[in-house]
Structure formats: structure tokens, C-alpha cells
C-alpha positions in Angstrom: 144.7 113.3 15.3 143.4 113.2 18.6 143.5 114.6 21.8 142.2 113.6 25.6 142.5 114.9 28.6 141.1 113.2 32.3 141.4 113.9 35.8 140.1 113.4 39.2 139.6 114.5 42.6 139.0 113.1 45.6 138.5 114.5 49.5 137.4 113.0 52.8 135.1 115.4 54.5 135.3 114.4 58.0 136.1 110.4 59.2 133.3 108.6 57.4 132.3 110.7 54.5 134.1 111.4 51.2 133.4 112.7 47.7 135.2 112.0 44.5 134.8 113.8 41.0 135.9 112.9 37.9 136.2 114.0 34.1 137.5 113.1 30.9 137.1 114.5 26.7 138.5 113.1 23.6 138.9 114.5 20.3 139.7 113.0 17.0 139.8 114.3 13.8 141.0 112.2 10.7 143.7 113.4 8.6 143.0 111.3 5.6 140.1 110.5 3.1 138.6 107.2 2.4 138.1 106.0 -1.7 134.9 106.5 -3.1 133.3 102.6 -2.6 131.4 102.9 -6.4 135.3 103.1 -8.1 136.3 99.9 -6.6 133.6 97.9 -6.3 131.0 96.0 -4.6 133.1 93.5 -2.5 134.7 96.7 -0.7 131.4 98.6 -0.3 129.9 95.9 1.5 132.9 94.8 3.7 135.7 97.5 4.0 134.0 101.1 3.4 132.1 100.9 6.4 134.9 100.4 9.2 137.2 102.9 7.1 134.0 105.3 7.0 134.0 105.1 10.9 137.8 105.7 11.5 137.7 108.6 9.0 134.5 110.0 11.1 135.5 113.5 13.2 134.4 112.4 16.8 134.5 113.9 20.2 133.2 112.2 23.6 133.3 113.6 27.6 132.1 112.1 30.8 131.6 112.8 34.4 131.6 111.5 37.3 131.1 111.8 40.9 130.8 109.0 43.5 129.6 109.7 47.4 130.8 107.4 49.8 129.1 106.8 53.9 131.2 104.9 56.6 128.6 104.0 58.8 130.4 101.0 60.4 133.8 99.8 61.4 133.9 97.7 58.0 131.4 98.8 56.1 131.1 101.3 53.2 128.3 102.3 51.5 128.7 104.2 47.8 126.5 106.0 45.1 127.9 106.8 42.0 126.5 109.1 39.0 128.2 109.6 35.8 127.0 110.6 32.7 128.6 111.0 29.2 127.7 112.4 25.7 129.5 111.1 22.3 129.1 113.2 19.0 130.2 112.5 15.7 131.5 115.0 13.3 130.3 116.3 10.1 130.7 114.0 7.3 130.5 115.4 3.4 128.8 112.2 1.9 129.1 109.6 4.9 129.0 105.8 4.2 125.7 104.0 4.9 127.0 102.7 8.1 129.0 105.9 9.2 127.8 106.9 12.6 126.1 110.4 13.1 124.6 112.5 15.7 124.7 112.3 19.3 124.5 109.7 21.9 124.6 110.2 25.2 123.7 108.0 28.7 123.7 108.2 32.4 124.1 105.9 35.2 123.3 105.8 39.0 125.0 102.8 41.1 124.7 101.9 44.4 127.0 99.8 46.6 128.5 98.4 49.5 132.0 97.3 50.3 132.9 95.3 53.3 136.4 95.1 54.8 138.7 93.5 57.5 140.4 95.7 59.7 
């Protein structure tokens, strides 16, 4: 079972400035369990169980972005965008060897110039 929500908002601040913000949240909670690899065999344990372990792991993720844009000239736009995101794997009673655990997060910053015709 999963759920997600996302949205954004943008606004002009005068003739040459604009700002945009956005965010997203997603959650996944499996409704099934995986078979014990020891009961099925070596090939299952090596090839199939790790992927099924990924699908059977509860997880949540969220992210946010913010973009600032300046128009210094008639056909030039300069923008700066920042983003942050986080993913958390839920707890599993007996995780498989390749099942993800823990939290991961990251951020990024980008700068760009857009040239347009008028």
C-alpha cells in the first residue's frame, strides 16, 4: 500500500524576479511477506530473494526544491535551484542480506542561464 502527495507554488516578485518552491512526500507499506530463502533453495536465495526483499521493505521519501530566477536582460534569465531529499527504509524483522536499511539523504545546487527570443 502506498501514498504520495506533491505540489508547488511559483510567484513573480516584480518584473525581473521570480521564486518557486515545491515539495513531495511518498510512503510505501507492503501488505505481504516473502518466503524464507532457506526453505526454497540456493538459486532463489541468490537471485530472487534480494529483489523481493526490496519490494517487501517499508519506505518513506520526501523532497523539497526552491528556485530563484532573475532576468537581468530582455532575453536572459539566470536561475539558482536548490534541492534536498531523504529516503528512509522501515524496519524489517529479519532482513535479507541485500535488503536496504537505514536512511539516505542528499542535496544539490545548480545554477543556469536561459537565453530566449523575444
